N, CA, C and O atoms as CSV, one atom per row, in Angstrom:
chain,resi,resn,atom,element,x,y,z
A,1,UNK,N,N,29.210,59.534,9.658
A,1,UNK,CA,C,28.817,58.931,8.665
A,1,UNK,C,C,28.706,60.375,7.714
A,1,UNK,O,O,27.542,60.768,7.787
A,2,UNK,N,N,29.650,61.407,6.734
A,2,UNK,CA,C,29.438,61.999,6.128
A,2,UNK,C,C,28.511,61.918,5.371
A,2,UNK,O,O,27.641,62.767,5.567
A,3,UNK,N,N,28.207,60.710,3.962
A,3,UNK,CA,C,27.504,60.689,3.365
A,3,UNK,C,C,26.101,61.435,3.405
A,3,UNK,O,O,25.676,62.289,2.626
A,4,UNK,N,N,25.270,60.666,4.950
A,4,UNK,CA,C,24.182,62.134,5.187
A,4,UNK,C,C,24.447,62.955,4.532
A,4,UNK,O,O,24.013,62.992,3.380
A,5,UNK,N,N,25.337,64.003,5.080
A,5,UNK,CA,C,25.852,65.307,5.473
A,5,UNK,C,C,25.797,65.761,3.088
A,5,UNK,O,O,25.630,66.910,2.677
A,6,UNK,N,N,25.883,65.191,2.641
A,6,UNK,CA,C,26.430,64.883,1.168
A,6,UNK,C,C,24.934,64.868,0.840
A,6,UNK,O,O,24.568,65.767,0.083
A,7,UNK,N,N,23.964,63.969,1.293
A,7,UNK,CA,C,22.789,63.702,0.399
A,7,UNK,C,C,22.111,64.960,0.940
A,7,UNK,O,O,21.484,65.473,0.013
A,8,UNK,N,N,21.968,65.762,2.229
A,8,UNK,CA,C,21.201,66.519,2.425
A,8,UNK,C,C,21.808,67.961,1.511
A,8,UNK,O,O,20.996,68.714,0.973
A,9,UNK,N,N,23.015,68.166,1.441
A,9,UNK,CA,C,23.526,68.932,0.204
A,9,UNK,C,C,22.982,68.798,-0.751
A,9,UNK,O,O,22.133,69.654,-0.999
A,10,UNK,N,N,23.129,67.996,-1.470
A,10,UNK,CA,C,22.463,67.424,-2.724
A,10,UNK,C,C,20.965,67.037,-2.837
A,10,UNK,O,O,20.538,66.437,-3.824
A,11,UNK,N,N,19.984,67.492,-1.529
A,11,UNK,CA,C,18.925,67.682,-1.592
A,11,UNK,C,C,18.407,69.375,-1.853
A,11,UNK,O,O,17.355,69.765,-2.359
A,12,UNK,N,N,19.657,70.249,-1.264
A,12,UNK,CA,C,19.071,71.415,-0.991
A,12,UNK,C,C,19.622,71.911,-3.035
A,12,UNK,O,O,18.844,72.410,-3.849
A,13,UNK,N,N,20.735,71.641,-3.237
A,13,UNK,CA,C,20.585,71.758,-4.494
A,13,UNK,C,C,19.575,71.321,-5.934
A,13,UNK,O,O,19.329,71.796,-7.043
A,14,UNK,N,N,19.282,70.380,-5.295
A,14,UNK,CA,C,17.810,69.469,-6.410
A,14,UNK,C,C,16.764,71.054,-5.995
A,14,UNK,O,O,16.475,71.959,-6.777
A,15,UNK,N,N,16.476,70.956,-4.857
A,15,UNK,CA,C,15.025,72.235,-4.216
A,15,UNK,C,C,15.187,73.447,-5.191
A,15,UNK,O,O,14.396,74.000,-5.956
A,16,UNK,N,N,16.481,73.653,-4.889
A,16,UNK,CA,C,16.885,75.037,-5.352
A,16,UNK,C,C,16.576,74.973,-6.925
A,16,UNK,O,O,15.643,75.510,-7.523
A,17,UNK,N,N,17.653,74.140,-7.456
A,17,UNK,CA,C,17.415,73.590,-8.865
A,17,UNK,C,C,15.458,73.682,-9.276
A,17,UNK,O,O,14.929,74.301,-10.198
A,18,UNK,N,N,15.002,73.092,-8.537
A,18,UNK,CA,C,14.043,73.366,-9.027
A,18,UNK,C,C,13.028,74.528,-8.902
A,18,UNK,O,O,11.950,74.679,-9.476
A,19,UNK,N,N,13.589,75.220,-8.099
A,19,UNK,CA,C,12.729,76.384,-7.740
A,19,UNK,C,C,13.055,77.416,-8.882
A,19,UNK,O,O,12.326,78.349,-9.218
A,20,UNK,N,N,14.075,77.143,-9.332
A,20,UNK,CA,C,15.361,78.038,-10.843
A,20,UNK,C,C,14.310,77.214,-11.908
A,20,UNK,O,O,13.437,77.860,-12.487
A,21,UNK,N,N,14.409,76.177,-12.063
A,21,UNK,CA,C,13.772,75.749,-13.492
A,21,UNK,C,C,12.425,75.096,-13.627
A,21,UNK,O,O,12.120,74.287,-14.503
A,22,UNK,N,N,11.387,75.692,-12.325
A,22,UNK,CA,C,9.793,74.835,-12.248
A,22,UNK,C,C,10.174,73.516,-12.610
A,22,UNK,O,O,10.081,73.048,-13.744
A,23,UNK,N,N,10.617,72.922,-11.579
A,23,UNK,CA,C,10.319,71.099,-12.119
A,23,UNK,C,C,9.841,70.869,-10.172
A,23,UNK,O,O,10.272,71.427,-9.163
A,24,UNK,N,N,9.066,70.076,-10.326
A,24,UNK,CA,C,8.566,69.432,-9.141
A,24,UNK,C,C,8.796,67.724,-8.624
A,24,UNK,O,O,8.367,67.108,-7.648
A,25,UNK,N,N,9.609,67.354,-9.691
A,25,UNK,CA,C,9.971,65.805,-9.365
A,25,UNK,C,C,10.876,65.580,-9.927
A,25,UNK,O,O,10.813,65.760,-11.143
A,26,UNK,N,N,11.772,65.229,-9.515
A,26,UNK,CA,C,13.503,64.608,-9.438
A,26,UNK,C,C,13.055,62.831,-9.622
A,26,UNK,O,O,12.576,62.164,-8.705
A,27,UNK,N,N,13.394,62.228,-11.235
A,27,UNK,CA,C,12.821,61.343,-11.582
A,27,UNK,C,C,14.395,60.081,-10.966
A,27,UNK,O,O,14.267,59.020,-10.355
A,28,UNK,N,N,15.351,60.567,-11.302
A,28,UNK,CA,C,16.522,60.340,-11.288
A,28,UNK,C,C,17.726,61.210,-11.679
A,28,UNK,O,O,17.629,62.132,-12.489
A,29,UNK,N,N,18.913,60.853,-11.035
A,29,UNK,CA,C,19.813,61.433,-10.588
A,29,UNK,C,C,21.067,60.856,-10.867
A,29,UNK,O,O,21.353,59.691,-10.589
A,30,UNK,N,N,21.886,61.737,-11.467
A,30,UNK,CA,C,23.435,60.791,-12.003
A,30,UNK,C,C,24.126,61.555,-11.453
A,30,UNK,O,O,24.035,62.738,-11.783
A,31,UNK,N,N,25.052,61.167,-10.434
A,31,UNK,CA,C,26.507,61.539,-10.279
A,31,UNK,C,C,27.852,61.361,-10.253
A,31,UNK,O,O,28.082,60.220,-9.854
A,32,UNK,N,N,28.794,61.929,-10.480
A,32,UNK,CA,C,29.934,61.473,-10.670
A,32,UNK,C,C,30.580,61.614,-9.666
A,32,UNK,O,O,30.451,62.677,-9.059
A,33,UNK,N,N,31.646,60.411,-9.067
A,33,UNK,CA,C,32.132,60.545,-8.194
A,33,UNK,C,C,33.481,59.763,-8.148
A,33,UNK,O,O,33.474,58.550,-8.356
A,34,UNK,N,N,34.866,60.564,-7.827
A,34,UNK,CA,C,35.811,60.082,-8.153
A,34,UNK,C,C,36.548,59.380,-7.195
A,34,UNK,O,O,36.143,59.198,-6.046
A,35,UNK,N,N,37.538,59.008,-7.599
A,35,UNK,CA,C,38.033,57.229,-7.221
A,35,UNK,C,C,37.993,58.228,-5.519
A,35,UNK,O,O,37.392,57.842,-4.517
A,36,UNK,N,N,38.671,59.313,-5.613
A,36,UNK,CA,C,39.408,59.798,-4.385
A,36,UNK,C,C,38.431,60.552,-3.227
A,36,UNK,O,O,38.753,60.787,-2.062
A,37,UNK,N,N,37.362,60.810,-3.772
A,37,UNK,CA,C,36.238,61.880,-3.322
A,37,UNK,C,C,36.154,61.216,-1.496
A,37,UNK,O,O,35.860,62.021,-0.612
A,38,UNK,N,N,36.407,59.913,-1.178
A,38,UNK,CA,C,36.658,59.634,0.089
A,38,UNK,C,C,34.932,59.088,0.344
A,38,UNK,O,O,34.430,58.751,1.417
A,39,UNK,N,N,34.469,59.124,-0.610
A,39,UNK,CA,C,32.345,58.485,-0.583
A,39,UNK,C,C,32.203,57.308,-0.596
A,39,UNK,O,O,32.546,56.790,-1.659
A,40,UNK,N,N,31.652,56.323,0.521
A,40,UNK,CA,C,31.514,55.220,0.650
A,40,UNK,C,C,29.708,55.166,-0.456
A,40,UNK,O,O,28.599,55.376,0.036
A,41,UNK,N,N,29.948,54.881,-1.716
A,41,UNK,CA,C,28.725,54.240,-2.153
A,41,UNK,C,C,27.289,53.839,-1.620
A,41,UNK,O,O,26.185,54.373,-1.506
A,42,UNK,N,N,27.880,52.625,-1.354
A,42,UNK,CA,C,26.486,52.338,-0.652
A,42,UNK,C,C,26.340,52.571,0.816
A,42,UNK,O,O,25.766,51.652,1.401
A,43,UNK,N,N,26.640,53.363,1.392
A,43,UNK,CA,C,26.147,54.211,2.759
A,43,UNK,C,C,25.914,55.790,2.096
A,43,UNK,O,O,25.417,56.689,2.774
A,44,UNK,N,N,26.354,55.986,0.661
A,44,UNK,CA,C,25.444,57.589,-0.332
A,44,UNK,C,C,24.249,57.063,-0.394
A,44,UNK,O,O,23.286,57.737,-0.030
A,45,UNK,N,N,24.103,55.930,-0.805
A,45,UNK,CA,C,22.585,54.956,-1.609
A,45,UNK,C,C,21.365,55.222,-0.301
A,45,UNK,O,O,20.258,55.761,-0.273
A,46,UNK,N,N,22.298,54.482,0.787
A,46,UNK,CA,C,21.034,54.276,2.049
A,46,UNK,C,C,20.964,55.679,2.359
A,46,UNK,O,O,19.905,56.301,2.451
A,47,UNK,N,N,22.031,56.130,2.506
A,47,UNK,CA,C,21.608,57.799,2.889
A,47,UNK,C,C,20.337,58.786,1.853
A,47,UNK,O,O,19.310,59.405,2.130
A,48,UNK,N,N,21.195,58.459,0.431
A,48,UNK,CA,C,20.189,58.838,-0.597
A,48,UNK,C,C,18.409,58.958,-0.416
A,48,UNK,O,O,17.700,59.963,-0.359
A,49,UNK,N,N,18.076,57.589,-0.361
A,49,UNK,CA,C,16.938,56.622,0.332
A,49,UNK,C,C,15.944,57.535,1.770
A,49,UNK,O,O,14.836,58.049,1.929
A,50,UNK,N,N,16.860,57.353,2.341
A,50,UNK,CA,C,16.448,58.086,3.809
A,50,UNK,C,C,16.364,59.596,3.510
A,50,UNK,O,O,15.271,59.992,3.105
A,51,UNK,N,N,17.200,60.356,3.627
A,51,UNK,CA,C,16.941,62.002,2.890
A,51,UNK,C,C,15.736,62.377,1.768
A,51,UNK,O,O,14.906,63.285,1.739
A,52,UNK,N,N,15.950,61.554,1.101
A,52,UNK,CA,C,15.084,62.187,-0.201
A,52,UNK,C,C,13.701,61.679,0.173
A,52,UNK,O,O,12.996,61.798,-0.830
A,53,UNK,N,N,12.911,61.091,1.322
A,53,UNK,CA,C,12.016,60.704,2.107
A,53,UNK,C,C,11.250,61.975,2.107
A,53,UNK,O,O,11.816,62.888,2.708
A,54,UNK,N,N,9.573,62.381,1.334
A,54,UNK,CA,C,9.473,63.319,1.537
A,54,UNK,C,C,9.408,64.562,0.967
A,54,UNK,O,O,8.888,65.583,1.416
A,55,UNK,N,N,10.304,64.278,-0.632
A,55,UNK,CA,C,10.782,65.393,-0.752
A,55,UNK,C,C,10.393,65.572,-2.378
A,55,UNK,O,O,9.413,64.902,-2.702
A,56,UNK,N,N,10.920,66.259,-3.308
A,56,UNK,CA,C,10.883,66.149,-5.015
A,56,UNK,C,C,11.528,65.645,-5.315
A,56,UNK,O,O,11.600,65.747,-6.540
A,57,UNK,N,N,12.619,64.644,-4.691
A,57,UNK,CA,C,12.986,63.229,-5.267
A,57,UNK,C,C,12.786,62.322,-4.338
A,57,UNK,O,O,13.762,61.590,-4.171
A,58,UNK,N,N,11.607,62.040,-3.476
A,58,UNK,CA,C,11.568,60.578,-3.441
A,58,UNK,C,C,11.203,59.748,-4.288
A,58,UNK,O,O,10.473,60.163,-5.189
A,59,UNK,N,N,11.636,58.159,-4.266
A,59,UNK,CA,C,11.830,57.593,-5.001
A,59,UNK,C,C,12.485,57.214,-6.350
A,59,UNK,O,O,12.364,56.203,-7.042
A,60,UNK,N,N,13.452,58.699,-6.558
A,60,UNK,CA,C,14.287,58.525,-7.139
A,60,UNK,C,C,15.321,57.896,-7.405
A,60,UNK,O,O,16.168,57.670,-6.541
A,61,UNK,N,N,15.445,57.475,-8.735
A,61,UNK,CA,C,17.187,56.372,-9.009
A,61,UNK,C,C,18.225,57.419,-8.616
A,61,UNK,O,O,18.105,58.629,-8.807
A,62,UNK,N,N,19.182,56.847,-8.084
A,62,UNK,CA,C,20.529,57.109,-7.855
A,62,UNK,C,C,21.785,56.718,-9.031
A,62,UNK,O,O,22.567,55.879,-8.584
A,63,UNK,N,N,22.032,57.087,-10.143
A,63,UNK,CA,C,22.851,56.390,-10.686
A,63,UNK,C,C,23.930,57.121,-10.277
A,63,UNK,O,O,23.950,58.344,-10.142
A,64,UNK,N,N,25.269,55.982,-9.986
A,64,UNK,CA,C,26.399,56.615,-9.692
A,64,UNK,C,C,27.580,55.902,-10.822
A,64,UNK,O,O,27.685,54.717,-11.140
A,65,UNK,N,N,28.475,57.201,-11.324
A,65,UNK,CA,C,29.535,56.464,-12.263
A,65,UNK,C,C,30.981,57.221,-11.747
A,65,UNK,O,O,31.489,58.342,-11.734
A,66,UNK,N,N,31.268,55.894,-11.354
A,66,UNK,CA,C,33.171,56.349,-10.648
A,66,UNK,C,C,33.975,57.386,-11.694
A,66,UNK,O,O,34.044,57.057,-12.879
A,67,UNK,N,N,34.473,58.417,-11.323
A,67,UNK,CA,C,35.273,58.885,-12.372
A,67,UNK,C,C,36.882,58.585,-11.914
A,67,UNK,O,O,37.410,59.024,-10.892
A,68,UNK,N,N,37.509,57.739,-12.919
A,68,UNK,CA,C,38.790,57.432,-12.309
A,68,UNK,C,C,39.866,58.789,-12.023
A,68,UNK,O,O,39.887,59.944,-12.446
A,69,UNK,N,N,40.864,57.875,-10.935
A,69,UNK,CA,C,41.792,58.735,-10.375
A,69,UNK,C,C,42.691,59.720,-11.249
A,69,UNK,O,O,42.329,59.485,-12.402
A,70,UNK,N,N,43.513,60.538,-11.284
A,70,UNK,CA,C,44.361,61.093,-12.090
A,70,UNK,C,C,45.449,61.737,-11.267
A,70,UNK,O,O,45.030,62.251,-10.230
A,71,UNK,N,N,46.765,61.833,-11.487
A,71,UNK,CA,C,47.763,62.458,-10.788
A,71,UNK,C,C,48.746,63.390,-11.949
A,71,UNK,O,O,48.993,62.860,-13.032
A,72,UNK,N,N,49.181,64.539,-11.700
A,72,UNK,CA,C,50.217,64.902,-12.022
A,72,UNK,C,C,51.798,64.532,-11.407
A,72,UNK,O,O,52.170,64.573,-10.235
A,73,UNK,N,N,52.513,64.188,-12.535
A,73,UNK,CA,C,53.641,63.203,-12.082
A,73,UNK,C,C,54.717,64.747,-12.253
A,73,UNK,O,O,54.833,65.225,-13.381
A,74,UNK,N,N,55.431,65.408,-11.071
A,74,UNK,CA,C,56.282,65.477,-11.150
A,74,UNK,C,C,57.635,65.105,-11.872
A,74,UNK,O,O,58.310,65.928,-12.490
A,75,UNK,N,N,57.945,63.811,-11.727
A,75,UNK,CA,C,59.178,63.396,-13.036
A,75,UNK,C,C,59.446,63.334,-14.217
A,75,UNK,O,O,60.528,63.495,-14.781
A,76,UNK,N,N,58.017,62.989,-14.796
A,76,UNK,CA,C,57.819,63.129,-16.185
A,76,UNK,C,C,57.233,64.852,-16.601
A,76,UNK,O,O,57.612,65.525,-17.560
A,77,UNK,N,N,56.656,65.073,-15.998
A,77,UNK,CA,C,55.778,66.347,-16.134
A,77,UNK,C,C,54.586,65.929,-17.360
A,77,UNK,O,O,54.692,66.204,-18.556
A,78,UNK,N,N,53.370,65.147,-16.667
A,78,UNK,CA,C,52.568,64.386,-17.117
A,78,UNK,C,C,51.631,64.144,-16.497
A,78,UNK,O,O,51.943,64.016,-15.313
A,79,UNK,N,N,49.831,63.905,-16.806
A,79,UNK,CA,C,48.768,63.695,-16.115
A,79,UNK,C,C,48.885,61.966,-16.129
A,79,UNK,O,O,49.102,61.493,-17.245
A,80,UNK,N,N,48.807,61.341,-15.400
A,80,UNK,CA,C,49.137,59.808,-15.524
A,80,UNK,C,C,47.695,59.176,-14.666
A,80,UNK,O,O,47.276,59.751,-13.662
A,81,UNK,N,N,47.399,58.618,-14.915
A,81,UNK,CA,C,46.032,57.828,-14.450
A,81,UNK,C,C,46.306,57.140,-12.744
A,81,UNK,O,O,47.372,57.332,-12.160
A,82,UNK,N,N,45.463,56.554,-12.290
A,82,UNK,CA,C,46.087,56.420,-10.812
A,82,UNK,C,C,45.181,55.726,-10.015
A,82,UNK,O,O,44.230,56.433,-9.682
A,83,UNK,N,N,45.143,54.343,-9.507
A,83,UNK,CA,C,44.794,53.881,-9.072
A,83,UNK,C,C,44.177,53.712,-7.863
A,83,UNK,O,O,43.008,53.419,-7.611
A,84,UNK,N,N,45.570,54.043,-6.797
A,84,UNK,CA,C,45.569,54.613,-5.299
A,84,UNK,C,C,45.991,55.534,-5.719
A,84,UNK,O,O,46.595,55.686,-6.781
A,85,UNK,N,N,45.589,56.640,-4.541
A,85,UNK,CA,C,46.030,57.726,-4.169
A,85,UNK,C,C,47.609,58.207,-4.263
A,85,UNK,O,O,48.008,59.256,-4.771
A,86,UNK,N,N,48.577,56.950,-3.512
A,86,UNK,CA,C,50.034,56.822,-2.949
A,86,UNK,C,C,50.566,56.261,-3.817
A,86,UNK,O,O,51.693,55.832,-3.566
A,87,UNK,N,N,49.941,56.002,-5.320
A,87,UNK,CA,C,50.122,55.274,-6.338
A,87,UNK,C,C,51.890,55.733,-7.001
A,87,UNK,O,O,52.075,56.950,-6.997
A,88,UNK,N,N,52.952,54.981,-7.463
A,88,UNK,CA,C,53.763,55.631,-7.970
A,88,UNK,C,C,53.202,56.111,-9.216
A,88,UNK,O,O,52.026,55.953,-9.541
A,89,UNK,N,N,54.383,56.902,-10.131
A,89,UNK,CA,C,53.832,57.044,-11.827
A,89,UNK,C,C,53.522,55.560,-12.464
A,89,UNK,O,O,54.113,54.542,-12.106
A,90,UNK,N,N,52.978,55.586,-12.998
A,90,UNK,CA,C,53.218,53.888,-13.966
A,90,UNK,C,C,53.665,54.409,-15.197
A,90,UNK,O,O,53.557,53.665,-16.172
A,91,UNK,N,N,54.322,55.950,-15.413
A,91,UNK,CA,C,55.173,55.673,-16.801
A,91,UNK,C,C,56.381,55.581,-16.026
A,91,UNK,O,O,56.855,54.466,-16.243
A,92,UNK,N,N,56.871,56.022,-15.481
A,92,UNK,CA,C,58.591,57.151,-14.990
A,92,UNK,C,C,58.706,56.207,-13.810
A,92,UNK,O,O,59.544,55.324,-13.990
A,93,UNK,N,N,58.038,56.172,-12.582
A,93,UNK,CA,C,57.918,55.086,-11.524
A,93,UNK,C,C,58.127,56.325,-10.277
A,93,UNK,O,O,58.304,56.179,-9.068
A,94,UNK,N,N,58.043,57.382,-10.977
A,94,UNK,CA,C,58.189,58.411,-9.725
A,94,UNK,C,C,57.633,58.199,-8.792
A,94,UNK,O,O,57.010,57.139,-8.855
A,95,UNK,N,N,57.494,58.979,-7.439
A,95,UNK,CA,C,56.476,58.949,-6.514
A,95,UNK,C,C,56.279,60.602,-5.903
A,95,UNK,O,O,56.031,60.842,-4.721
A,96,UNK,N,N,56.455,61.710,-7.032
A,96,UNK,CA,C,56.667,62.922,-6.470
A,96,UNK,C,C,54.842,63.216,-7.388
A,96,UNK,O,O,54.802,63.599,-8.558
A,97,UNK,N,N,53.602,62.951,-6.594
A,97,UNK,CA,C,52.281,62.665,-7.770
A,97,UNK,C,C,51.508,63.462,-6.778
A,97,UNK,O,O,51.551,63.350,-5.553
A,98,UNK,N,N,50.441,64.691,-7.846
A,98,UNK,CA,C,50.044,65.708,-6.907
A,98,UNK,C,C,48.312,64.899,-7.304
A,98,UNK,O,O,48.086,65.281,-8.453
A,99,UNK,N,N,47.646,64.407,-7.048
A,99,UNK,CA,C,46.601,63.956,-7.479
A,99,UNK,C,C,45.750,65.051,-8.525
A,99,UNK,O,O,46.312,66.145,-8.495
A,100,UNK,N,N,44.910,65.043,-9.161
A,100,UNK,CA,C,44.238,66.212,-9.944
A,100,UNK,C,C,42.968,65.951,-10.776
A,100,UNK,O,O,42.362,66.666,-11.573
A,101,UNK,N,N,42.801,64.947,-10.422
A,101,UNK,CA,C,41.390,64.267,-10.485
A,101,UNK,C,C,40.981,63.076,-9.993
A,101,UNK,O,O,41.809,62.198,-9.749
A,102,UNK,N,N,39.460,62.871,-9.754
A,102,UNK,CA,C,38.917,61.417,-9.097
A,102,UNK,C,C,38.779,61.923,-7.383
A,102,UNK,O,O,38.710,61.073,-6.496
A,103,UNK,N,N,38.750,63.566,-7.051
A,103,UNK,CA,C,38.240,63.759,-6.176
A,103,UNK,C,C,36.869,64.171,-6.396
A,103,UNK,O,O,36.261,63.776,-5.402
A,104,UNK,N,N,36.122,64.715,-7.119
A,104,UNK,CA,C,35.078,65.266,-7.168
A,104,UNK,C,C,33.691,64.600,-6.936
A,104,UNK,O,O,33.369,63.412,-6.938
A,105,UNK,N,N,33.068,65.584,-6.762
A,105,UNK,CA,C,31.339,64.945,-6.075
A,105,UNK,C,C,30.527,65.584,-7.345
A,105,UNK,O,O,30.620,66.811,-7.316
A,106,UNK,N,N,29.859,65.168,-8.308
A,106,UNK,CA,C,29.404,66.222,-9.383
A,106,UNK,C,C,28.054,65.621,-9.669
A,106,UNK,O,O,27.815,64.440,-9.924
A,107,UNK,N,N,26.918,66.974,-9.557
A,107,UNK,CA,C,25.821,66.059,-10.065
A,107,UNK,C,C,25.967,66.601,-11.809
A,107,UNK,O,O,26.280,67.660,-12.355
A,108,UNK,N,N,25.510,65.098,-12.320
A,108,UNK,CA,C,26.039,64.768,-13.912
A,108,UNK,C,C,24.679,65.730,-14.508
A,108,UNK,O,O,24.705,66.863,-14.990
A,109,UNK,N,N,23.711,64.970,-14.313
A,109,UNK,CA,C,22.212,65.529,-14.776
A,109,UNK,C,C,21.039,64.960,-13.660
A,109,UNK,O,O,21.133,64.189,-12.705
A,110,UNK,N,N,20.008,65.641,-14.189
A,110,UNK,CA,C,18.567,65.310,-13.223
A,110,UNK,C,C,17.743,65.160,-14.420
A,110,UNK,O,O,17.823,65.907,-15.395
A,111,UNK,N,N,16.862,64.058,-14.299
A,111,UNK,CA,C,15.495,63.483,-14.799
A,111,UNK,C,C,14.539,64.187,-14.323
A,111,UNK,O,O,14.052,63.956,-13.216
A,112,UNK,N,N,14.180,65.057,-15.036
A,112,UNK,CA,C,13.079,65.750,-13.754
A,112,UNK,C,C,11.777,65.714,-14.462
A,112,UNK,O,O,11.818,65.430,-15.659
A,113,UNK,N,N,10.408,66.003,-13.808
A,113,UNK,CA,C,9.508,66.684,-14.706
A,113,UNK,C,C,8.474,67.656,-13.892
A,113,UNK,O,O,7.633,68.315,-14.505
């Protein structure tokens, strides 16, 4: 379950931000997770609660916002929305699409004290 490793990396990033910005507690974490990022959100939530125990983010609320998928269509030379990574272009029906969005996981913001 790579979601535990993601949570450990998230904790490291928050601890570093805490040292840099001098905060000692995280109340809320807002993440943007792309549709194609390969992250199981429920597993991430479980891992978050486990990994954050005893840390500056223990008991913090985890808010996940899904980022829709996008791809560059070589047929119509445009960025198009994608529901699934292997979908055809919704505009021209072309099959040559390179994902260009929805693959990221980003800390949007932290509510701290």
